[in-house]
C-alpha positions in Angstrom: 0.0 0.0 0.0 1.4 3.4 -1.0 0.5 6.8 0.2 -0.4 9.3 -2.5 0.2 13.0 -1.6 -1.5 16.0 -3.2 1.5 18.3 -3.7 -0.3 20.8 -6.0 -1.5 23.0 -3.1 -1.0 23.5 0.6 -3.6 22.3 3.1 -4.0 25.7 4.7 -4.7 29.3 3.5 -1.6 31.4 2.9 -2.2 34.6 5.0 0.2 36.6 2.8 -1.6 35.6 -0.3 -5.0 36.5 1.2 -3.6 39.9 2.3 -2.2 40.6 -1.2 -5.6 39.8 -2.7 -7.3 42.2 -0.3 -4.7 44.9 -1.2 -5.3 44.4 -5.0 -9.1 44.5 -4.5 -8.8 47.7 -2.5 -6.5 49.3 -5.1 -8.9 48.4 -7.9 -11.9 49.7 -5.9 -10.1 53.0 -5.1 -9.0 53.4 -8.7 -12.6 52.9 -10.0 -13.9 55.4 -7.5 -11.3 58.0 -8.4 -11.8 57.5 -12.1 -15.6 57.6 -11.9 -15.4 60.9 -10.0 -12.7 62.6 -12.2 -12.8 60.6 -15.4 -9.0 60.6 -15.5 -6.3 58.6 -13.6 -2.6 59.6 -13.8 -0.7 57.1 -15.9 -3.8 55.6 -17.5 -5.1 56.1 -21.0 -8.7 57.3 -20.5 -11.5 56.8 -23.1 -15.0 58.2 -22.6 -17.8 56.3 -24.3 -20.8 58.5 -25.3 -22.2 56.3 -28.0 -25.9 56.4 -26.8 -26.1 59.6 -24.8 -24.0 61.9 -27.0 -23.0 63.9 -23.8 -19.7 64.1 -22.0 -21.6 65.3 -19.0 -23.4 61.9 -18.7 -21.1 59.4 -20.4 -22.1 55.8 -21.0 -18.8 54.4 -19.7 -15.2 55.3 -18.9 -12.5 52.9 -20.0 -9.0 53.0 -18.4 -6.1 51.2 -20.0 -2.6 50.8 -18.9 -0.4 48.2 -20.7 -2.5 45.0 -21.0 -4.8 45.9 -18.1 -8.2 47.4 -18.8 -10.9 48.7 -16.4 -14.3 49.6 -17.7 -16.6 51.7 -15.5 -20.2 51.7 -16.8 -22.3 54.5 -15.5 -26.1 54.8 -15.2 -28.0 58.1 -15.0 -31.4 58.7 -13.5 
């Protein structure tokens, strides 16, 4: 009889990995909040979509791109 181990992952959560995920999530959240308020973010290419509303005062979406990373913030207006 042989023992087969599962060496593809640890048996416990890595607290450093969990903390890094939380930091990344918070960075993305803060970036989206800043971009939705100002429509620009330093170091990011900003594109404003006005395809249905035809108004920069109430854009349909704001797209931020930096390298291969892209964030799209879709806005709704009441």
